[in-house]
C-alpha positions as MATLAB code, in Angstrom:
seq = 'MQPEVSADLESLDATLTTVEKVMDLDELRRRIDELEMQASDPDLWNDQDHAQQVTSELSHAQSELRRVTALRSRLDDLPVLYELVEAEEGDAAVSAAADADAEREELRRDIEAMEVKTMLAGEYDQREALVNIRSGAGGVDAADWAQMLMRMYVRWAEHHDHKVEIYDTSYAEEAGLKSATFAVKAPYMYGTLSVEQGTHRLVRISPFDNQGRRQTSFAEVEVLPVVETTDHIDIDENDLKVDVYRSSGPGGQSVNTTDSAVRLTHVPTGIVVTCQNEKSQLQNKVSAMRVLQAKLLERKRIEERAQMDALKSDTGASWGNQMRSYVLHPYQMVKDLRTNVESNNPSAVLDGDLDQFIEAGIRWRMDEDQ';
ca = [
       0.000    0.000    0.000;
       1.333    3.443   -0.902;
       2.479    5.565    2.102;
       0.019    8.388    1.340;
      -2.884    5.931    1.189;
      -1.817    4.342    4.463;
      -1.554    7.771    6.126;
      -4.976    8.730    4.815;
      -6.544    5.552    6.191;
      -4.958    6.256    9.582;
      -6.441    9.773    9.506;
      -9.903    8.415    8.648;
      -9.597    5.865   11.451;
      -8.711    8.605   13.954;
     -11.708   10.720   12.899;
     -14.115    7.779   13.046;
     -12.751    6.711   16.447;
     -13.452   10.209   17.764;
     -16.992   10.041   16.362;
     -17.559    6.671   18.055;
     -16.328    8.042   21.390;
     -18.518   11.140   21.181;
     -21.568    9.030   20.260;
     -20.784    6.599   23.135;
     -21.860    3.444   21.304;
     -22.282    1.394   24.491;
     -24.708    3.973   25.882;
     -26.460    4.164   22.507;
     -26.998    0.382   22.518;
     -28.289    0.540   26.097;
     -30.735    3.288   25.134;
     -31.933    1.257   22.133;
     -32.614   -1.734   24.397;
     -34.563    0.511   26.765;
     -36.626    2.052   23.953;
     -37.329   -1.378   22.440;
     -38.763   -2.491   25.796;
     -40.976    0.614   25.910;
     -42.067    0.092   22.296;
     -43.123   -3.502   23.056;
     -45.420   -2.372   25.898;
     -49.027   -2.990   24.701;
     -50.193    0.079   26.666;
     -47.753    2.419   24.927;
     -50.292    3.710   22.396;
     -52.716    4.783   25.121;
     -50.726    8.019   24.961;
     -50.188    8.620   21.245;
     -47.876   11.627   21.627;
     -45.579    9.694   23.969;
     -45.728    6.620   21.726;
     -44.717    8.629   18.666;
     -41.855   10.190   20.637;
     -40.613    6.738   21.733;
     -40.848    5.176   18.263;
     -39.229    8.209   16.622;
     -36.318    8.218   19.070;
     -35.914    4.439   18.674;
     -35.857    4.663   14.883;
     -33.311    7.500   14.996;
     -31.044    5.695   17.495;
     -31.125    2.462   15.480;
     -30.361    4.381   12.291;
     -27.399    6.185   13.882;
     -25.961    2.931   15.248;
     -26.332    1.208   11.872;
     -24.728    4.155   10.135;
     -21.618    4.343   12.331;
     -21.105    0.559   12.430;
     -21.402    0.471    8.625;
     -18.716    3.180    8.382;
     -16.409    1.137   10.599;
     -17.006   -1.967    8.489;
     -16.272   -0.083    5.265;
     -13.095    1.392    6.734;
     -11.932   -2.060    7.850;
     -12.529   -3.370    4.309;
     -10.473   -0.658    2.572;
      -7.008   -2.157    3.260;
      -8.284   -5.406    1.715;
      -9.307   -3.512   -1.422;
      -5.818   -2.053   -1.747;
      -4.272   -5.488   -1.213;
      -6.362   -6.725   -4.136;
      -5.004   -3.859   -6.240;
      -1.464   -5.023   -5.589;
      -2.426   -8.547   -6.649;
      -3.668   -7.340  -10.054;
      -1.677   -6.401  -13.139;
      -2.104   -4.095  -16.112;
      -5.557   -2.629  -16.830;
      -7.127   -4.737  -14.074;
      -4.794   -3.116  -11.523;
      -5.647    0.385  -12.809;
      -9.387   -0.336  -12.617;
      -9.131   -1.861   -9.128;
      -7.089    1.112   -7.891;
      -9.686    3.549   -9.264;
     -12.469    1.635   -7.480;
     -10.543    1.610   -4.188;
      -9.770    5.349   -4.436;
     -13.415    6.128   -5.230;
     -14.584    4.151   -2.182;
     -12.011    5.942   -0.007;
     -13.231    9.368   -1.145;
     -16.881    8.424   -0.636;
     -16.074    7.025    2.807;
     -14.277   10.265    3.695;
     -17.374   12.302    2.834;
     -19.600    9.963    4.841;
     -17.309   10.043    7.903;
     -17.092   13.853    7.725;
     -20.895   14.046    7.534;
     -21.134   11.827   10.624;
     -18.545   13.986   12.366;
     -20.710   17.062   11.730;
     -23.652   15.405   13.532;
     -21.527   15.062   16.678;
     -21.248   18.871   16.717;
     -24.973   19.212   17.485;
     -24.640   19.669   21.234;
     -26.664   22.857   21.771;
     -29.420   23.068   24.380;
     -32.223   22.456   21.867;
     -30.279   20.808   19.019;
     -31.840   17.380   19.627;
     -35.365   18.741   19.101;
     -37.612   18.492   16.084;
     -37.673   21.652   13.960;
     -40.427   24.138   13.265;
     -39.752   26.031   10.019;
     -41.393   29.347    9.068;
     -40.946   30.763    5.568;
     -42.105   34.286    4.681;
     -41.950   36.041    1.329;
     -40.033   39.316    1.366;
     -39.252   42.038   -1.144;
     -40.041   41.156   -4.750;
     -43.828   41.011   -5.070;
     -45.278   37.960   -6.778;
     -41.776   36.663   -7.532;
     -40.995   36.668   -3.811;
     -44.196   34.749   -3.059;
     -43.256   32.202   -5.715;
     -39.743   32.057   -4.244;
     -41.158   31.322   -0.775;
     -43.068   28.370   -2.247;
     -39.913   27.142   -4.003;
     -38.034   27.260   -0.686;
     -40.763   25.309    1.080;
     -40.597   22.630   -1.606;
     -36.798   22.548   -1.282;
     -36.926   21.807    2.452;
     -39.763   19.296    2.121;
     -37.802   17.491   -0.596;
     -34.680   17.499    1.610;
     -36.705   15.933    4.432;
     -38.132   13.330    2.051;
     -34.631   12.402    0.856;
     -33.749   11.622    4.480;
     -37.061    9.878    5.288;
     -38.090   12.594    7.762;
     -41.795   13.200    8.266;
     -43.096   16.708    7.543;
     -46.235   18.086    9.188;
     -47.649   21.264    7.601;
     -49.387   23.641   10.014;
     -50.158   26.654    7.869;
     -49.880   27.816    4.256;
     -51.011   31.356    3.464;
     -51.288   31.653   -0.312;
     -50.567   34.873   -2.215;
     -53.221   36.220   -4.581;
     -51.468   35.640   -7.910;
     -49.021   32.813   -7.165;
     -46.858   31.366   -4.423;
     -47.016   31.805   -0.660;
     -47.123   34.746    1.694;
     -45.957   32.401    4.462;
     -45.821   28.771    5.494;
     -45.178   26.902    8.737;
     -44.266   23.238    8.973;
     -42.502   20.834   11.323;
     -39.757   18.367   10.417;
     -40.427   15.441   12.723;
     -37.116   13.755   13.526;
     -34.535   14.086   16.329;
     -31.792   16.714   15.901;
     -33.690   18.552   13.177;
     -33.488   21.891   15.004;
     -29.720   21.616   15.376;
     -29.435   20.554   11.741;
     -31.775   23.066   10.100;
     -31.133   26.065   12.367;
     -28.137   26.947   10.150;
     -30.652   27.564    7.329;
     -32.124   30.522    9.203;
     -31.791   33.870    7.487;
     -32.586   35.665    4.225;
     -32.447   33.665    0.977;
     -32.009   35.642   -2.273;
     -33.098   34.516   -5.737;
     -31.962   36.074   -9.034;
     -33.714   34.908  -12.219;
     -35.669   35.948  -15.284;
     -39.138   36.539  -13.854;
     -41.786   34.140  -15.202;
     -44.338   36.788  -14.212;
     -42.790   39.644  -16.247;
     -44.039   39.708  -19.860;
     -40.910   41.668  -20.825;
     -38.638   38.879  -19.538;
     -36.648   41.075  -17.175;
     -34.342   39.863  -14.453;
     -35.830   39.954  -10.946;
     -34.260   39.713   -7.489;
     -36.503   38.253   -4.803;
     -36.095   37.608   -1.086;
     -37.622   35.208    1.432;
     -36.979   34.780    5.128;
     -36.460   31.387    6.773;
     -36.970   31.047   10.516;
     -36.181   27.783   12.352;
     -37.453   27.091   15.878;
     -37.110   24.139   18.250;
     -40.362   22.267   18.865;
     -41.556   22.774   22.435;
     -41.553   19.837   24.824;
     -43.554   19.379   28.025;
     -40.456   20.082   30.148;
     -39.990   23.609   28.749;
     -42.440   25.378   31.090;
     -43.667   27.841   28.480;
     -46.850   28.954   30.207;
     -49.318   31.070   28.254;
     -52.056   32.894   30.133;
     -55.368   32.609   28.256;
     -56.014   36.246   29.191;
     -52.949   37.202   27.132;
     -54.392   35.610   23.990;
     -56.641   37.100   21.349;
     -58.269   34.308   19.339;
     -59.775   34.952   15.895;
     -61.422   32.329   13.689;
     -61.972   32.698    9.949;
     -62.487   30.702    6.781;
     -59.413   28.948    5.349;
     -58.013   30.309    2.093;
     -56.253   28.729   -0.838;
     -56.471   25.187   -2.214;
     -58.231   22.726    0.070;
     -60.070   19.462    0.200;
     -63.646   18.729    1.184;
     -64.734   21.038    4.001;
     -61.432   22.963    4.340;
     -62.858   26.131    2.768;
     -66.478   25.719    3.896;
     -66.281   26.425    7.652;
     -64.645   28.988    9.939;
     -61.966   26.478   10.978;
     -58.825   28.597   10.570;
     -57.417   30.073   13.777;
     -55.319   33.186   14.398;
     -53.680   33.586   17.817;
     -52.289   36.938   18.934;
     -50.082   36.950   22.030;
     -50.884   40.433   23.302;
     -47.795   41.028   25.544;
     -45.318   40.287   22.742;
     -47.417   41.015   19.652;
     -46.570   37.590   18.175;
     -49.234   36.410   15.709;
     -49.643   32.770   14.674;
     -52.127   31.276   12.206;
     -53.054   27.695   11.435;
     -55.572   26.587    8.803;
     -54.452   23.214    7.449;
     -56.499   21.034    9.804;
     -60.208   20.452    9.217;
     -61.428   21.414   12.688;
     -61.089   24.663   14.582;
     -59.911   22.764   17.680;
     -57.122   20.975   15.785;
     -55.986   24.264   14.267;
     -55.935   25.933   17.682;
     -53.841   23.102   19.149;
     -51.365   23.364   16.263;
     -51.277   27.167   16.529;
     -50.533   26.901   20.259;
     -47.577   24.620   19.465;
     -46.189   27.216   17.071;
     -46.771   30.074   19.524;
     -45.016   28.145   22.305;
     -42.068   27.507   19.984;
     -41.844   31.212   19.129;
     -41.961   32.181   22.810;
     -39.311   29.576   23.615;
     -37.084   30.977   20.868;
     -37.695   34.510   22.161;
     -36.586   33.349   25.608;
     -33.506   31.633   24.136;
     -32.535   34.770   22.185;
     -32.929   36.953   25.284;
     -30.725   34.582   27.289;
     -28.171   34.483   24.457;
     -28.169   38.300   24.298;
     -27.418   38.446   28.012;
     -24.502   36.058   27.512;
     -23.240   37.949   24.464;
     -23.326   41.196   26.442;
     -20.646   39.706   28.678;
     -18.252   39.207   25.757;
     -17.430   41.068   22.563;
     -19.362   39.320   19.814;
     -18.529   40.386   16.269;
     -20.060   37.340   14.561;
     -22.322   37.571   11.548;
     -25.964   38.351   12.080;
     -28.368   35.455   11.503;
     -30.920   37.861   10.065;
     -28.715   38.974    7.166;
     -28.536   37.456    3.700;
     -27.094   33.986    4.056;
     -27.421   32.399    0.609;
     -27.852   33.485   -2.998;
     -29.477   31.378   -5.711;
     -28.643   32.713   -9.169;
     -30.465   31.233  -12.182;
     -29.568   34.016  -14.642;
     -27.231   35.126  -16.229;
     -25.284   32.150  -14.831;
     -26.158   29.157  -12.637;
     -24.855   29.139   -9.065;
     -25.902   28.758   -5.450;
     -23.489   30.335   -2.966;
     -23.579   30.425    0.826;
     -22.342   33.855    1.895;
     -21.123   32.641    5.316;
     -19.214   29.496    4.363;
     -18.477   30.281    0.672;
     -19.726   26.801   -0.289;
     -20.928   26.866   -3.903;
     -22.892   24.644   -6.264;
     -23.224   25.048  -10.024;
     -26.386   22.928  -10.023;
     -29.235   25.087   -8.630;
     -31.826   22.587   -9.899;
     -30.422   19.866   -7.635;
     -30.206   22.245   -4.654;
     -33.806   23.397   -5.136;
     -34.781   19.723   -5.320;
     -33.422   19.187   -1.803;
     -29.698   18.560   -2.335;
     -28.715   20.670    0.685;
     -26.395   18.445    2.711;
     -23.131   20.149    1.701;
     -24.559   23.560    2.669;
     -26.007   22.338    5.968;
     -22.829   20.502    7.001;
     -20.652   23.519    6.190;
     -23.104   25.750    8.080;
     -22.841   23.594   11.201;
     -19.034   23.747   11.068;
     -19.203   27.531   10.503;
     -21.513   27.969   13.497;
     -19.211   25.921   15.706;
     -16.233   28.090   14.720;
     -18.278   31.265   15.368;
     -19.262   30.044   18.850;
     -15.684   29.301   19.918;
];
């Protein structure tokens, strides 16, 4: 085996060993055993919310264990592949070497992606994520852009087999969305998707301009941790203004025929939340309360973070600023303005190919926090 290949394999082994230590595989296996016992309890589904939490955590833990053990197995197999290369001659040796090098590069990317997940150690990082998308400057193009962003994140979740639950979609008059709220229902989604928070900018030839002019549009992405029962986010009913109205936009049987949509206004903070995607007013109010609690939790987190930041000089980038540009004309490029990660395939990115941007964002955030 060539010295540089041997050194590279040693480096990959060191990184994977660190990942295994951080994940604490023995504790992970113990937790899986515990969750499997809970999942086999016939009374588990008497409390559906708890049952879904148990089964979701179990599925995630099993997936993580399978993933890291598969990486170790692949790494152990690599020296064998290179031994086979040395046993070949001529074109067969060249082909075998190319296959071994390709597997080594793919394994490096997979180990680095696993390493990024070990960086999700924030207070709420293990939570599910609540994503809000709002159209900004740019008129109908911005509303269309907001809908494109929602599809991008839903497609990303689908690629990773994460369930998405849509709470609210407020449609614009001509096309697209004024706003949308949805949850990504899997562990560590807040820590993963929180790096997507900020202003997303689109440059393209407007499909809504009959003169075919170039248009710049903006949309805002907000990511919140889903509230859990241990968070103690108490909301006084006297602080709430509740409005009900008829749902708007596309809907199925009965969605647009009753006053089932709910708007909650939290008077002390001025936070307004709407939910209209459920069929009943009660279901919409429950979903709206979840979103309001998440917003209040995030407000509390930001206030606490501001108090901490006041104790140190913080010159980091603002989360509210532009964080990514998507250019479809006059050239094709997606560029993250924080990490400088680029892609020349906007179609793939808008179809959910976001992993390289998310992983770089997590590393960037970790560097900013140090």
